[in-house]
Structure formats: C-alpha cells, structure tokens
N, CA and C atoms of all chains as a GROMACS GRO file, in nm:
protein
  603
    1UNK      N    1   0.084  -0.120   0.000
    1UNK     CA    2   0.000   0.000   0.000
    1UNK      C    3   0.088   0.125   0.000
    2UNK      N    4   0.063   0.217  -0.092
    2UNK     CA    5   0.144   0.338  -0.096
    2UNK      C    6   0.083   0.447  -0.007
    3UNK      N    7   0.173   0.527   0.048
    3UNK     CA    8   0.125   0.636   0.134
    3UNK      C    9   0.059   0.743   0.047
    4UNK      N   10  -0.049   0.797   0.095
    4UNK     CA   11  -0.116   0.903   0.020
    4UNK      C   12  -0.030   1.029   0.020
    5UNK      N   13  -0.031   1.101  -0.091
    5UNK     CA   14   0.046   1.225  -0.095
    5UNK      C   15  -0.030   1.331  -0.015
    6UNK      N   16   0.046   1.436   0.021
    6UNK     CA   17  -0.015   1.546   0.097
    6UNK      C   18  -0.132   1.604   0.019
    7UNK      N   19  -0.111   1.621  -0.112
    7UNK     CA   20  -0.217   1.681  -0.194
    7UNK      C   21  -0.343   1.596  -0.198
    8UNK      N   22  -0.326   1.463  -0.205
    8UNK     CA   23  -0.448   1.381  -0.211
    8UNK      C   24  -0.517   1.375  -0.075
    9UNK      N   25  -0.436   1.379   0.035
    9UNK     CA   26  -0.499   1.383   0.168
    9UNK      C   27  -0.576   1.514   0.184
   10UNK      N   28  -0.516   1.621   0.134
   10UNK     CA   29  -0.582   1.752   0.144
   10UNK      C   30  -0.710   1.755   0.061
   11UNK      N   31  -0.702   1.697  -0.059
   11UNK     CA   32  -0.819   1.693  -0.147
   11UNK      C   33  -0.934   1.618  -0.079
   12UNK      N   34  -0.900   1.506  -0.016
   12UNK     CA   35  -1.000   1.425   0.053
   12UNK      C   36  -1.065   1.505   0.166
   13UNK      N   37  -0.981   1.576   0.242
   13UNK     CA   38  -1.033   1.657   0.354
   13UNK      C   39  -1.123   1.770   0.303
   14UNK      N   40  -1.085   1.828   0.190
   14UNK     CA   41  -1.166   1.937   0.133
   14UNK      C   42  -1.302   1.884   0.087
   15UNK      N   43  -1.300   1.767   0.022
   15UNK     CA   44  -1.427   1.709  -0.024
   15UNK      C   45  -1.517   1.672   0.093
   16UNK      N   46  -1.456   1.617   0.200
   16UNK     CA   47  -1.534   1.584   0.319
   16UNK      C   48  -1.599   1.710   0.376
   17UNK      N   49  -1.519   1.816   0.389
   17UNK     CA   50  -1.571   1.941   0.446
   17UNK      C   51  -1.680   2.000   0.357
   18UNK      N   52  -1.658   1.996   0.225
   18UNK     CA   53  -1.758   2.052   0.133
   18UNK      C   54  -1.888   1.973   0.138
   19UNK      N   55  -1.875   1.839   0.131
   19UNK     CA   56  -1.994   1.754   0.131
   19UNK      C   57  -2.072   1.772   0.261
   20UNK      N   58  -2.000   1.774   0.374
   20UNK     CA   59  -2.067   1.788   0.503
   20UNK      C   60  -2.131   1.926   0.516
   21UNK      N   61  -2.064   2.027   0.465
   21UNK     CA   62  -2.120   2.163   0.475
   21UNK      C   63  -2.246   2.176   0.390
   22UNK      N   64  -2.241   2.119   0.269
   22UNK     CA   65  -2.360   2.124   0.183
   22UNK      C   66  -2.474   2.043   0.247
   23UNK      N   67  -2.439   1.926   0.300
   23UNK     CA   68  -2.539   1.842   0.370
   23UNK      C   69  -2.598   1.916   0.488
   24UNK      N   70  -2.512   1.985   0.563
   24UNK     CA   71  -2.560   2.061   0.679
   24UNK      C   72  -2.651   2.174   0.634
   25UNK      N   73  -2.616   2.236   0.523
   25UNK     CA   74  -2.699   2.345   0.470
   25UNK      C   75  -2.838   2.294   0.432
   26UNK      N   76  -2.842   2.177   0.366
   26UNK     CA   77  -2.971   2.118   0.325
   26UNK      C   78  -3.053   2.077   0.448
   27UNK      N   79  -2.986   2.007   0.543
   27UNK     CA   80  -3.056   1.963   0.664
   27UNK      C   81  -3.101   2.083   0.746
   28UNK      N   82  -3.012   2.182   0.758
   28UNK     CA   83  -3.047   2.303   0.834
   28UNK      C   84  -3.164   2.377   0.770
   29UNK      N   85  -3.166   2.378   0.638
   29UNK     CA   86  -3.277   2.443   0.567
   29UNK      C   87  -3.410   2.377   0.598
   30UNK      N   88  -3.409   2.242   0.603
   30UNK     CA   89  -3.532   2.167   0.635
   30UNK      C   90  -3.578   2.201   0.777
   31UNK      N   91  -3.481   2.198   0.870
   31UNK     CA   92  -3.515   2.225   1.011
   31UNK      C   93  -3.564   2.369   1.027
   32UNK      N   94  -3.498   2.462   0.957
   32UNK     CA   95  -3.535   2.603   0.971
   32UNK      C   96  -3.678   2.629   0.927
   33UNK      N   97  -3.727   2.546   0.833
   33UNK     CA   98  -3.865   2.564   0.785
   33UNK      C   99  -3.968   2.536   0.895
   34UNK      N  100  -3.925   2.464   1.000
   34UNK     CA  101  -4.017   2.433   1.110
   34UNK      C  102  -4.036   2.552   1.204
   35UNK      N  103  -3.949   2.653   1.188
   35UNK     CA  104  -3.956   2.768   1.279
   35UNK      C  105  -4.076   2.855   1.245
   36UNK      N  106  -4.150   2.894   1.347
   36UNK     CA  107  -4.261   2.989   1.333
   36UNK      C  108  -4.244   3.092   1.444
   37UNK      N  109  -4.287   3.216   1.422
   37UNK     CA  110  -4.271   3.316   1.527
   37UNK      C  111  -4.333   3.270   1.660
   38UNK      N  112  -4.251   3.264   1.762
   38UNK     CA  113  -4.299   3.227   1.896
   38UNK      C  114  -4.322   3.078   1.917
   39UNK      N  115  -4.292   2.996   1.818
   39UNK     CA  116  -4.315   2.851   1.832
   39UNK      C  117  -4.189   2.773   1.796
   40UNK      N  118  -4.177   2.656   1.853
   40UNK     CA  119  -4.071   2.560   1.817
   40UNK      C  120  -3.928   2.608   1.843
   41UNK      N  121  -3.910   2.722   1.911
   41UNK     CA  122  -3.774   2.774   1.928
   41UNK      C  123  -3.684   2.671   1.994
   42UNK      N  124  -3.733   2.607   2.102
   42UNK     CA  125  -3.647   2.516   2.178
   42UNK      C  126  -3.624   2.383   2.109
   43UNK      N  127  -3.690   2.362   1.998
   43UNK     CA  128  -3.654   2.247   1.914
   43UNK      C  129  -3.565   2.294   1.799
   44UNK      N  130  -3.610   2.399   1.731
   44UNK     CA  131  -3.540   2.442   1.609
   44UNK      C  132  -3.399   2.495   1.641
   45UNK      N  133  -3.387   2.579   1.744
   45UNK     CA  134  -3.257   2.640   1.771
   45UNK      C  135  -3.150   2.535   1.808
   46UNK      N  136  -3.179   2.446   1.906
   46UNK     CA  137  -3.076   2.344   1.936
   46UNK      C  138  -3.045   2.255   1.814
   47UNK      N  139  -3.148   2.224   1.736
   47UNK     CA  140  -3.125   2.139   1.618
   47UNK      C  141  -3.033   2.210   1.518
   48UNK      N  142  -3.058   2.340   1.498
   48UNK     CA  143  -2.973   2.416   1.405
   48UNK      C  144  -2.830   2.429   1.459
   49UNK      N  145  -2.818   2.450   1.590
   49UNK     CA  146  -2.684   2.459   1.650
   49UNK      C  147  -2.610   2.326   1.634
   50UNK      N  148  -2.684   2.215   1.651
   50UNK     CA  149  -2.621   2.082   1.635
   50UNK      C  150  -2.574   2.063   1.490
   51UNK      N  151  -2.657   2.104   1.395
   51UNK     CA  152  -2.618   2.093   1.253
   51UNK      C  153  -2.494   2.179   1.226
   52UNK      N  154  -2.492   2.299   1.284
   52UNK     CA  155  -2.376   2.388   1.267
   52UNK      C  156  -2.251   2.323   1.327
   53UNK      N  157  -2.266   2.262   1.445
   53UNK     CA  158  -2.151   2.199   1.511
   53UNK      C  159  -2.097   2.084   1.425
   54UNK      N  160  -2.188   2.007   1.363
   54UNK     CA  161  -2.144   1.898   1.275
   54UNK      C  162  -2.069   1.954   1.154
   55UNK      N  163  -2.122   2.064   1.101
   55UNK     CA  164  -2.056   2.125   0.985
   55UNK      C  165  -1.915   2.172   1.023
   56UNK      N  166  -1.904   2.236   1.140
   56UNK     CA  167  -1.772   2.280   1.187
   56UNK      C  168  -1.680   2.159   1.206
   57UNK      N  169  -1.732   2.054   1.271
   57UNK     CA  170  -1.650   1.936   1.301
   57UNK      C  171  -1.597   1.873   1.172
   58UNK      N  172  -1.678   1.878   1.067
   58UNK     CA  173  -1.636   1.815   0.941
   58UNK      C  174  -1.519   1.888   0.877
   59UNK      N  175  -1.495   2.012   0.919
   59UNK     CA  176  -1.383   2.088   0.859
   59UNK      C  177  -1.253   2.069   0.938
   60UNK      N  178  -1.261   2.001   1.053
   60UNK     CA  179  -1.140   1.986   1.137
   60UNK      C  180  -1.027   1.913   1.063
   61UNK      N  181  -1.055   1.800   0.994
   61UNK     CA  182  -0.944   1.734   0.922
   61UNK      C  183  -0.877   1.826   0.821
   62UNK      N  184  -0.958   1.906   0.751
   62UNK     CA  185  -0.902   2.001   0.653
   62UNK      C  186  -0.816   2.105   0.725
   63UNK      N  187  -0.866   2.160   0.835
   63UNK     CA  188  -0.794   2.266   0.905
   63UNK      C  189  -0.660   2.214   0.958
   64UNK      N  190  -0.663   2.089   1.009
   64UNK     CA  191  -0.540   2.033   1.066
   64UNK      C  192  -0.435   2.002   0.962
   65UNK      N  193  -0.479   1.983   0.838
   65UNK     CA  194  -0.382   1.954   0.732
   65UNK      C  195  -0.323   2.080   0.670
   66UNK      N  196  -0.386   2.193   0.694
   66UNK     CA  197  -0.332   2.318   0.640
   66UNK      C  198  -0.198   2.349   0.706
   67UNK      N  199  -0.104   2.405   0.629
   67UNK     CA  200   0.022   2.447   0.692
   67UNK      C  201   0.006   2.589   0.746
   68UNK      N  202   0.112   2.636   0.814
   68UNK     CA  203   0.104   2.767   0.882
   68UNK      C  204   0.061   2.880   0.788
   69UNK      N  205   0.121   2.882   0.670
   69UNK     CA  206   0.093   2.994   0.580
   69UNK      C  207  -0.052   2.989   0.530
   70UNK      N  208  -0.098   2.868   0.499
   70UNK     CA  209  -0.237   2.856   0.452
   70UNK      C  210  -0.334   2.898   0.562
   71UNK      N  211  -0.305   2.856   0.686
   71UNK     CA  212  -0.392   2.894   0.798
   71UNK      C  213  -0.393   3.046   0.814
   72UNK      N  214  -0.274   3.104   0.806
   72UNK     CA  215  -0.266   3.249   0.822
   72UNK      C  216  -0.346   3.320   0.712
   73UNK      N  217  -0.339   3.265   0.591
   73UNK     CA  218  -0.415   3.323   0.480
   73UNK      C  219  -0.564   3.322   0.508
   74UNK      N  220  -0.613   3.209   0.560
   74UNK     CA  221  -0.756   3.200   0.591
   74UNK      C  222  -0.794   3.293   0.705
   75UNK      N  223  -0.710   3.298   0.809
   75UNK     CA  224  -0.743   3.383   0.925
   75UNK      C  225  -0.745   3.531   0.886
   76UNK      N  226  -0.644   3.572   0.811
   76UNK     CA  227  -0.637   3.713   0.769
   76UNK      C  228  -0.756   3.746   0.678
   77UNK      N  229  -0.787   3.654   0.585
   77UNK     CA  230  -0.896   3.681   0.491
   77UNK      C  231  -1.031   3.685   0.562
   78UNK      N  232  -1.050   3.593   0.659
   78UNK     CA  233  -1.176   3.595   0.733
   78UNK      C  234  -1.188   3.722   0.816
   79UNK      N  235  -1.077   3.760   0.882
   79UNK     CA  236  -1.084   3.879   0.968
   79UNK      C  237  -1.112   4.004   0.886
   80UNK      N  238  -1.025   4.032   0.789
   80UNK     CA  239  -1.039   4.157   0.714
   80UNK      C  240  -1.148   4.147   0.608
   81UNK      N  241  -1.143   4.044   0.526
   81UNK     CA  242  -1.242   4.030   0.418
   81UNK      C  243  -1.380   3.999   0.470
   82UNK      N  244  -1.388   3.901   0.560
   82UNK     CA  245  -1.518   3.860   0.614
   82UNK      C  246  -1.585   3.972   0.692
   83UNK      N  247  -1.507   4.039   0.776
   83UNK     CA  248  -1.565   4.148   0.855
   83UNK      C  249  -1.608   4.264   0.765
   84UNK      N  250  -1.520   4.300   0.670
   84UNK     CA  251  -1.552   4.413   0.582
   84UNK      C  252  -1.675   4.382   0.497
   85UNK      N  253  -1.682   4.260   0.443
   85UNK     CA  254  -1.797   4.222   0.360
   85UNK      C  255  -1.926   4.225   0.441
   86UNK      N  256  -1.923   4.166   0.560
   86UNK     CA  257  -2.043   4.162   0.645
   86UNK      C  258  -2.087   4.301   0.686
   87UNK      N  259  -1.991   4.383   0.725
   87UNK     CA  260  -2.026   4.519   0.768
   87UNK      C  261  -2.079   4.603   0.652
   88UNK      N  262  -2.020   4.584   0.533
   88UNK     CA  263  -2.066   4.661   0.417
   88UNK      C  264  -2.212   4.627   0.385
   89UNK      N  265  -2.248   4.498   0.395
   89UNK     CA  266  -2.387   4.458   0.369
   89UNK      C  267  -2.478   4.514   0.478
   90UNK      N  268  -2.433   4.509   0.604
   90UNK     CA  269  -2.514   4.562   0.713
   90UNK      C  270  -2.541   4.711   0.691
   91UNK      N  271  -2.437   4.785   0.654
   91UNK     CA  272  -2.454   4.930   0.633
   91UNK      C  273  -2.550   4.958   0.518
   92UNK      N  274  -2.540   4.875   0.412
   92UNK     CA  275  -2.630   4.894   0.298
   92UNK      C  276  -2.775   4.868   0.340
   93UNK      N  277  -2.797   4.763   0.421
   93UNK     CA  278  -2.932   4.732   0.467
   93UNK      C  279  -2.987   4.843   0.556
   94UNK      N  280  -2.902   4.896   0.643
   94UNK     CA  281  -2.946   5.005   0.731
   94UNK      C  282  -2.977   5.129   0.648
   95UNK      N  283  -2.889   5.159   0.551
   95UNK     CA  284  -2.910   5.279   0.468
   95UNK      C  285  -3.037   5.266   0.384
   96UNK      N  286  -3.066   5.145   0.337
   96UNK     CA  287  -3.180   5.126   0.248
   96UNK      C  288  -3.312   5.114   0.324
   97UNK      N  289  -3.306   5.057   0.445
   97UNK     CA  290  -3.433   5.025   0.514
   97UNK      C  291  -3.455   5.099   0.645
   98UNK      N  292  -3.354   5.171   0.693
   98UNK     CA  293  -3.366   5.235   0.824
   98UNK      C  294  -3.324   5.140   0.934
   99UNK      N  295  -3.282   5.197   1.046
   99UNK     CA  296  -3.226   5.116   1.155
   99UNK      C  297  -3.329   5.020   1.214
  100UNK      N  298  -3.454   5.062   1.219
  100UNK     CA  299  -3.554   4.980   1.289
  100UNK      C  300  -3.615   4.868   1.204
  101UNK      N  301  -3.583   4.864   1.078
  101UNK     CA  302  -3.640   4.758   0.991
  101UNK      C  303  -3.590   4.621   1.036
  102UNK      N  304  -3.673   4.518   1.014
  102UNK     CA  305  -3.636   4.382   1.056
  102UNK      C  306  -3.503   4.338   0.995
  103UNK      N  307  -3.487   4.368   0.864
  103UNK     CA  308  -3.363   4.328   0.796
  103UNK      C  309  -3.241   4.392   0.864
  104UNK      N  310  -3.252   4.521   0.894
  104UNK     CA  311  -3.140   4.592   0.957
  104UNK      C  312  -3.113   4.536   1.095
  105UNK      N  313  -3.220   4.513   1.171
  105UNK     CA  314  -3.203   4.460   1.307
  105UNK      C  315  -3.140   4.321   1.304
  106UNK      N  316  -3.184   4.238   1.210
  106UNK     CA  317  -3.126   4.104   1.197
  106UNK      C  318  -2.978   4.113   1.167
  107UNK      N  319  -2.944   4.205   1.077
  107UNK     CA  320  -2.806   4.222   1.038
  107UNK      C  321  -2.722   4.275   1.155
  108UNK      N  322  -2.778   4.372   1.229
  108UNK     CA  323  -2.706   4.427   1.345
  108UNK      C  324  -2.681   4.318   1.450
  109UNK      N  325  -2.781   4.233   1.471
  109UNK     CA  326  -2.765   4.125   1.570
  109UNK      C  327  -2.661   4.023   1.525
  110UNK      N  328  -2.654   3.998   1.395
  110UNK     CA  329  -2.554   3.904   1.343
  110UNK      C  330  -2.413   3.958   1.370
  111UNK      N  331  -2.394   4.087   1.344
  111UNK     CA  332  -2.263   4.147   1.368
  111UNK      C  333  -2.231   4.147   1.518
  112UNK      N  334  -2.334   4.171   1.600
  112UNK     CA  335  -2.314   4.167   1.745
  112UNK      C  336  -2.269   4.026   1.786
  113UNK      N  337  -2.333   3.924   1.728
  113UNK     CA  338  -2.295   3.784   1.757
  113UNK      C  339  -2.151   3.757   1.716
  114UNK      N  340  -2.112   3.814   1.602
  114UNK     CA  341  -1.974   3.796   1.556
  114UNK      C  342  -1.877   3.859   1.656
  115UNK      N  343  -1.912   3.978   1.705
  115UNK     CA  344  -1.823   4.047   1.799
  115UNK      C  345  -1.810   3.967   1.928
  116UNK      N  346  -1.921   3.914   1.978
  116UNK     CA  347  -1.917   3.834   2.100
  116UNK      C  348  -1.835   3.707   2.077
  117UNK      N  349  -1.858   3.642   1.963
  117UNK     CA  350  -1.783   3.522   1.928
  117UNK      C  351  -1.634   3.550   1.918
  118UNK      N  352  -1.600   3.664   1.861
  118UNK     CA  353  -1.459   3.704   1.849
  118UNK      C  354  -1.396   3.715   1.988
  119UNK      N  355  -1.466   3.785   2.079
  119UNK     CA  356  -1.410   3.807   2.213
  119UNK      C  357  -1.393   3.673   2.286
  120UNK      N  358  -1.494   3.587   2.277
  120UNK     CA  359  -1.487   3.456   2.345
  120UNK      C  360  -1.370   3.375   2.288
  121UNK      N  361  -1.360   3.370   2.155
  121UNK     CA  362  -1.252   3.292   2.092
  121UNK      C  363  -1.116   3.351   2.129
  122UNK      N  364  -1.108   3.483   2.135
  122UNK     CA  365  -0.980   3.548   2.168
  122UNK      C  366  -0.939   3.516   2.312
  123UNK      N  367  -1.037   3.517   2.404
  123UNK     CA  368  -1.006   3.487   2.544
  123UNK      C  369  -0.957   3.341   2.555
  124UNK      N  370  -1.027   3.248   2.488
  124UNK     CA  371  -0.985   3.107   2.493
  124UNK      C  372  -0.844   3.093   2.435
  125UNK      N  373  -0.820   3.157   2.321
  125UNK     CA  374  -0.688   3.152   2.257
  125UNK      C  375  -0.580   3.204   2.352
  126UNK      N  376  -0.611   3.318   2.418
  126UNK     CA  377  -0.514   3.382   2.506
  126UNK      C  378  -0.485   3.295   2.628
  127UNK      N  379  -0.589   3.238   2.689
  127UNK     CA  380  -0.569   3.156   2.809
  127UNK      C  381  -0.491   3.029   2.776
  128UNK      N  382  -0.519   2.969   2.661
  128UNK     CA  383  -0.450   2.845   2.625
  128UNK      C  384  -0.302   2.865   2.597
  129UNK      N  385  -0.262   2.989   2.574
  129UNK     CA  386  -0.120   3.014   2.546
  129UNK      C  387  -0.044   3.068   2.667
  130UNK      N  388  -0.110   3.065   2.781
  130UNK     CA  389  -0.046   3.120   2.900
  130UNK      C  390   0.051   3.018   2.962
  131UNK      N  391   0.170   3.066   2.999
  131UNK     CA  392   0.266   2.981   3.068
  131UNK      C  393   0.294   3.039   3.205
  132UNK      N  394   0.384   2.977   3.282
  132UNK     CA  395   0.416   3.030   3.414
  132UNK      C  396   0.482   3.168   3.403
  133UNK      N  397   0.436   3.262   3.488
  133UNK     CA  398   0.496   3.396   3.490
  133UNK      C  399   0.608   3.396   3.593
  134UNK      N  400   0.727   3.434   3.552
  134UNK     CA  401   0.841   3.428   3.646
  134UNK      C  402   0.912   3.563   3.652
  135UNK      N  403   1.580   3.630   0.462
  135UNK     CA  404   1.676   3.570   0.369
  135UNK      C  405   1.696   3.422   0.402
  136UNK      N  406   1.699   3.341   0.299
  136UNK     CA  407   1.723   3.198   0.323
  136UNK      C  408   1.786   3.134   0.200
  137UNK      N  409   1.835   3.013   0.221
  137UNK     CA  410   1.902   2.944   0.110
  137UNK      C  411   1.818   2.827   0.058
  138UNK      N  412   1.688   2.835   0.085
  138UNK     CA  413   1.601   2.722   0.052
  138UNK      C  414   1.603   2.688  -0.098
  139UNK      N  415   1.591   2.792  -0.180
  139UNK     CA  416   1.587   2.766  -0.325
  139UNK      C  417   1.714   2.693  -0.371
  140UNK      N  418   1.830   2.742  -0.326
  140UNK     CA  419   1.957   2.681  -0.368
  140UNK      C  420   1.967   2.537  -0.318
  141UNK      N  421   1.928   2.516  -0.192
  141UNK     CA  422   1.936   2.381  -0.134
  141UNK      C  423   1.843   2.286  -0.208
  142UNK      N  424   1.723   2.335  -0.238
  142UNK     CA  425   1.626   2.250  -0.308
  142UNK      C  426   1.678   2.213  -0.446
  143UNK      N  427   1.729   2.314  -0.518
  143UNK     CA  428   1.779   2.288  -0.654
  143UNK      C  429   1.899   2.195  -0.651
  144UNK      N  430   1.982   2.210  -0.548
  144UNK     CA  431   2.100   2.122  -0.537
  144UNK      C  432   2.057   1.976  -0.523
  145UNK      N  433   1.941   1.955  -0.465
  145UNK     CA  434   1.890   1.817  -0.452
  145UNK      C  435   1.810   1.773  -0.576
  146UNK      N  436   1.794   1.864  -0.671
  146UNK     CA  437   1.719   1.832  -0.792
  146UNK      C  438   1.569   1.816  -0.768
  147UNK      N  439   1.518   1.892  -0.671
  147UNK     CA  440   1.376   1.882  -0.638
  147UNK      C  441   1.298   2.001  -0.693
  148UNK      N  442   1.174   1.977  -0.730
  148UNK     CA  443   1.086   2.088  -0.765
  148UNK      C  444   1.022   2.139  -0.635
  149UNK      N  445   0.958   2.254  -0.644
  149UNK     CA  446   0.889   2.307  -0.525
  149UNK      C  447   0.782   2.209  -0.478
  150UNK      N  448   0.715   2.146  -0.575
  150UNK     CA  449   0.611   2.050  -0.540
  150UNK      C  450   0.669   1.926  -0.471
  151UNK      N  451   0.783   1.878  -0.519
  151UNK     CA  452   0.848   1.763  -0.455
  151UNK      C  453   0.878   1.793  -0.308
  152UNK      N  454   0.936   1.911  -0.285
  152UNK     CA  455   0.972   1.948  -0.148
  152UNK      C  456   0.847   1.966  -0.062
  153UNK      N  457   0.746   2.031  -0.122
  153UNK     CA  458   0.620   2.052  -0.048
  153UNK      C  459   0.559   1.919  -0.005
  154UNK      N  460   0.558   1.823  -0.097
  154UNK     CA  461   0.501   1.691  -0.066
  154UNK      C  462   0.583   1.622   0.043
  155UNK      N  463   0.715   1.639   0.036
  155UNK     CA  464   0.802   1.570   0.131
  155UNK      C  465   0.779   1.619   0.274
  156UNK      N  466   0.753   1.748   0.289
  156UNK     CA  467   0.734   1.796   0.427
  156UNK      C  468   0.588   1.830   0.458
  157UNK      N  469   0.499   1.792   0.368
  157UNK     CA  470   0.354   1.806   0.388
  157UNK      C  471   0.310   1.950   0.410
  158UNK      N  472   0.349   2.033   0.314
  158UNK     CA  473   0.296   2.170   0.310
  158UNK      C  474   0.254   2.195   0.164
  159UNK      N  475   0.194   2.312   0.140
  159UNK     CA  476   0.152   2.341   0.003
  159UNK      C  477   0.270   2.391  -0.080
  160UNK      N  478   0.261   2.375  -0.212
  160UNK     CA  479   0.366   2.426  -0.301
  160UNK      C  480   0.375   2.578  -0.288
  161UNK      N  481   0.260   2.643  -0.269
  161UNK     CA  482   0.258   2.789  -0.255
  161UNK      C  483   0.339   2.835  -0.134
  162UNK      N  484   0.337   2.752  -0.029
  162UNK     CA  485   0.412   2.789   0.091
  162UNK      C  486   0.562   2.785   0.064
  163UNK      N  487   0.608   2.680  -0.005
  163UNK     CA  488   0.750   2.672  -0.040
  163UNK      C  489   0.788   2.791  -0.129
  164UNK      N  490   0.702   2.820  -0.224
  164UNK     CA  491   0.726   2.932  -0.315
  164UNK      C  492   0.738   3.063  -0.237
  165UNK      N  493   0.646   3.086  -0.143
  165UNK     CA  494   0.647   3.211  -0.066
  165UNK      C  495   0.771   3.221   0.023
  166UNK      N  496   0.813   3.109   0.082
  166UNK     CA  497   0.933   3.112   0.167
  166UNK      C  498   1.055   3.144   0.082
  167UNK      N  499   1.067   3.078  -0.032
  167UNK     CA  500   1.182   3.102  -0.119
  167UNK      C  501   1.187   3.247  -0.168
  168UNK      N  502   1.070   3.304  -0.190
  168UNK     CA  503   1.063   3.442  -0.241
  168UNK      C  504   1.071   3.544  -0.128
  169UNK      N  505   1.095   3.498  -0.005
  169UNK     CA  506   1.101   3.588   0.112
  169UNK      C  507   0.970   3.663   0.133
  170UNK      N  508   0.859   3.598   0.097
  170UNK     CA  509   0.729   3.662   0.117
  170UNK      C  510   0.661   3.607   0.242
  171UNK      N  511   0.722   3.506   0.302
  171UNK     CA  512   0.663   3.447   0.422
  171UNK      C  513   0.774   3.386   0.507
  172UNK      N  514   0.771   3.420   0.637
  172UNK     CA  515   0.867   3.360   0.731
  172UNK      C  516   0.800   3.239   0.795
  173UNK      N  517   0.859   3.122   0.781
  173UNK     CA  518   0.793   3.002   0.837
  173UNK      C  519   0.794   3.004   0.989
  174UNK      N  520   0.701   2.927   1.046
  174UNK     CA  521   0.701   2.909   1.192
  174UNK      C  522   0.826   2.829   1.229
  175UNK      N  523   0.860   2.827   1.359
  175UNK     CA  524   0.977   2.749   1.400
  175UNK      C  525   0.962   2.600   1.368
  176UNK      N  526   0.844   2.538   1.395
  176UNK     CA  527   0.833   2.396   1.359
  176UNK      C  528   0.856   2.372   1.210
  177UNK      N  529   0.804   2.462   1.127
  177UNK     CA  530   0.824   2.441   0.982
  177UNK      C  531   0.971   2.462   0.944
  178UNK      N  532   1.034   2.561   1.007
  178UNK     CA  533   1.176   2.585   0.979
  178UNK      C  534   1.261   2.464   1.021
  179UNK      N  535   1.229   2.408   1.138
  179UNK     CA  536   1.302   2.290   1.184
  179UNK      C  537   1.278   2.170   1.093
  180UNK      N  538   1.153   2.157   1.046
  180UNK     CA  539   1.119   2.046   0.956
  180UNK      C  540   1.200   2.055   0.827
  181UNK      N  541   1.208   2.178   0.774
  181UNK     CA  542   1.285   2.198   0.651
  181UNK      C  543   1.434   2.173   0.675
  182UNK      N  544   1.483   2.224   0.790
  182UNK     CA  545   1.625   2.205   0.821
  182UNK      C  546   1.656   2.056   0.838
  183UNK      N  547   1.564   1.984   0.903
  183UNK     CA  548   1.585   1.840   0.922
  183UNK      C  549   1.585   1.768   0.787
  184UNK      N  550   1.497   1.812   0.698
  184UNK     CA  551   1.491   1.748   0.566
  184UNK      C  552   1.624   1.762   0.492
  185UNK      N  553   1.685   1.881   0.502
  185UNK     CA  554   1.813   1.903   0.434
  185UNK      C  555   1.933   1.866   0.522
  186UNK      N  556   1.904   1.819   0.643
  186UNK     CA  557   2.009   1.778   0.737
  186UNK      C  558   2.107   1.892   0.763
  187UNK      N  559   2.049   2.007   0.798
  187UNK     CA  560   2.130   2.128   0.823
  187UNK      C  561   2.085   2.193   0.953
  188UNK      N  562   2.173   2.271   1.018
  188UNK     CA  563   2.124   2.356   1.127
  188UNK      C  564   2.030   2.462   1.069
  189UNK      N  565   1.930   2.503   1.147
  189UNK     CA  566   1.829   2.597   1.096
  189UNK      C  567   1.893   2.724   1.038
  190UNK      N  568   1.997   2.773   1.105
  190UNK     CA  569   2.054   2.902   1.060
  190UNK      C  570   2.133   2.890   0.929
  191UNK      N  571   2.161   2.770   0.886
  191UNK     CA  572   2.223   2.758   0.752
  191UNK      C  573   2.118   2.765   0.642
  192UNK      N  574   1.995   2.740   0.684
  192UNK     CA  575   1.885   2.747   0.586
  192UNK      C  576   1.816   2.883   0.594
  193UNK      N  577   1.793   2.928   0.717
  193UNK     CA  578   1.730   3.059   0.739
  193UNK      C  579   1.830   3.147   0.813
  194UNK      N  580   1.881   3.246   0.743
  194UNK     CA  581   1.989   3.328   0.801
  194UNK      C  582   1.934   3.416   0.913
  195UNK      N  583   2.018   3.430   1.017
  195UNK     CA  584   1.977   3.510   1.132
  195UNK      C  585   2.030   3.652   1.117
  196UNK      N  586   1.941   3.748   1.089
  196UNK     CA  587   1.988   3.885   1.065
  196UNK      C  588   2.032   3.956   1.194
  197UNK      N  589   2.000   3.897   1.310
  197UNK     CA  590   2.032   3.962   1.438
  197UNK      C  591   2.168   3.916   1.494
  198UNK      N  592   2.218   3.808   1.440
  198UNK     CA  593   2.347   3.759   1.490
  198UNK      C  594   2.460   3.838   1.426
  199UNK      N  595   2.553   3.880   1.507
  199UNK     CA  596   2.664   3.958   1.453
  199UNK      C  597   2.749   3.872   1.360
  200UNK      N  598   2.788   3.934   1.248
  200UNK     CA  599   2.872   3.859   1.153
  200UNK      C  600   3.014   3.847   1.209
  201UNK      N  601   3.071   3.731   1.193
  201UNK     CA  602   3.208   3.708   1.246
  201UNK      C  603   3.310   3.781   1.159
   0.00000   0.00000   0.00000
C-alpha cells in the first residue's frame, strides 16, 4: 500500500468538508422551515446549532492539514475580508431600510454575535497560550 | 533571507516535490523562497531536518553579529 500524498490527503479533507457543509446546509434548511414566530424555538434552535456543530466538526481534518501559511491566509482573509464584507452589507441594509427595519435589526444582531464570538474565541486563545509567569 | 531555493535545486527537487516531502503546500515553499513568508519554528526545523542542516544555515539570522 502506498502512502497518500499530501495533496491527495488535502483533497479528501476538502471534499469531506464541502460535502458535510452542503449536507448541513440542506438539513439546516429543512429544520429552519419548522420555525414559526414564537413557536418551536427550543426544538429548532438546538437542532440548528447541532447541525452547525457537525458542519464545523467536518472541517477539522481540513484545518489540521493546512500548513502555517495557509492557515494564516484563511485567518487574515476571514478577519479583514469577512468582517468588511459583512459590515458593508449591514450598512447597505441600514441605509436602504432604516435602523428599525427587521432586515437591519437582523443584520445588526448578526454582527453583534460575531463580535461576542470574536471576544470569546480570543479569550480562549489567550488563556490556552499562558505559561508560568516568572 | 534563506538558502532554501539553492538547497532544493541542489537536490534536484521541484517546489512540489519538497512541499510533498514535508507536507505543506507548493505555494508555501514558493512564498518562503521568495522571502514573502517567514515560516514558523516547527516548519523551519522540519525543513532544516529534511536538508540535514542547522536551521541558521537554511534561514539566516539577521540579528546575529557577523564574524
């Protein structure tokens, strides 16, 4: 049996992540259809979070195979590109619909969630890198 | 500054060959050789081990005084 090359292992990990993410999107879409205002929240929300967690988990093999430079590329692009893209859309929605519109409020809450997630992830990252202070 | 390109060519390897050998992307080898990316210490050690060299013979230390 020959050892798989790095490229073929990476390709396999990418396909797994893609397939799982698309599957999660389809499954999440079905579950999301069950949501009604004021109803089913405690079923739909945990189910969607579970689907999201599975989608994230499916990308772990891909992430672990990335080298330092590739990881840095993704982190930099997500931070600067992802944040700028999300904020630009939020500002356009606010400008077009007013601050109190549902679309604007939804967008503002998404960005708020991103900010909270950033802080939590940063704290975990920072604590995990702490060594003895001498 | 590093001697990665020269060392790789001396072994008759392509960037892809070297990338496969140490399990990184070809783009990463390309960026290191072009001085567009400084590798992490584990990656630098991995490359040095591959060429059987001390790290500073592969990646020059600009802070060490020249003899």
